[in-house]
C-alpha positions in Angstrom: -11.2 4.3 2.2 -13.1 6.1 5.3 -10.8 8.1 7.6 -13.3 7.6 10.7 -13.2 3.8 10.1 -8.9 3.6 10.7 -9.0 2.1 14.3 -5.4 1.2 14.9 -2.6 3.0 14.7 -0.7 0.9 12.5 -3.7 1.6 10.0 -3.8 5.4 10.5 -0.1 5.6 10.0 0.1 3.7 6.6 -2.7 5.3 5.2 -1.4 9.0 6.4 2.0 7.6 4.7 0.5 6.5 1.4 -1.4 10.2 1.0 2.1 11.4 1.5 3.7 9.2 -1.1 0.8 8.2 -3.7 1.3 11.9 -5.2 5.4 11.2 -5.2 4.9 7.8 -6.6 2.2 9.3 -9.6 5.0 12.0 -10.3 7.8 9.6 -10.7 6.0 7.5 -12.7 5.0 10.0 -15.3 8.4 11.2 -15.4 9.5 8.1 -16.2 11.5 7.1 -13.4 10.4 3.3 -12.0 13.5 3.5 -9.8 12.0 6.7 -7.8 8.8 4.8 -8.1 10.7 1.7 -6.4 12.2 3.7 -4.0 9.3 5.7 -3.1 7.3 2.5 -2.4 10.2 1.0 -0.7 9.7 3.8 2.1 6.1 1.9 3.0 7.7 -1.6 3.9 8.0 -0.8 7.6 4.7 0.5 8.2 3.0 -2.3 5.8 4.6 -4.9 8.1 3.3 -3.2 11.2 -0.1 -3.3 9.5 0.1 -6.8 8.8 1.5 -7.5 12.3 -0.9 -5.8 14.3 -4.6 -4.7 12.4 -6.5 -7.7 11.7 -7.4 -6.9 8.2 -10.3 -10.2 8.2 -12.4 -8.5 10.5 -15.4 -9.9 11.6 -17.1 -6.5 11.0 -17.8 -6.3 7.3 -17.3 -2.8 7.4 -13.9 -2.3 8.9 -12.7 -5.5 7.1 -14.4 -3.5 3.5 -12.5 -0.4 4.6 -9.0 -2.0 5.4 -9.1 -4.2 1.9 -9.8 -0.9 -0.1 -6.8 0.5 1.5 -4.6 -2.3 0.4 -6.3 -2.1 -2.6 -5.1 1.8 -3.0 -1.6 0.7 -2.3 -1.7 -2.2 -4.4 -2.5 0.3 -7.2 0.1 2.3 -6.6 2.5 -1.0 -6.8 0.7 -1.1 -10.8 2.8 2.1 -11.3 5.4 0.6 -11.9 5.0 -3.2 -12.8 2.6 -6.0 -12.1 4.8 -7.7 -9.9 2.6 -10.6 -9.9 3.5 -11.4 -13.5 7.4 -11.8 -12.7 8.7 -15.6 -13.5 11.0 -16.7 -11.7 13.3 -19.8 -13.3 13.7 -22.8 -10.8 17.1 -24.4 -10.2 
C-alpha cells in the first residue's frame, strides 16, 4: 500500500487502524487465541463500513484502484489468520 495514494479520510483511517491492529492480531494468532483475533478484527467493522460507503474502490484511476485493492488484500490476510471465512458452509432450513 502506498501511503501517498490514500486520498480519502476513510481509507487513511482504515489503513491506520490496519497498521495498529495487525501486530495485535498476529500476536493473538501466535498465542492460539482465535477469539482474541476475532475481537480485534471486529474493531475494523466500522471503519470498513465507512470505507465502502465513501471510497470508490474500483476507481477509473488504475493506480488508485490497485492501491485500494492492495489495502483490502492486506486486511483479508489478517482474517486468514483465523480461518478462511469463505469456506464456511451453512445449511439451508
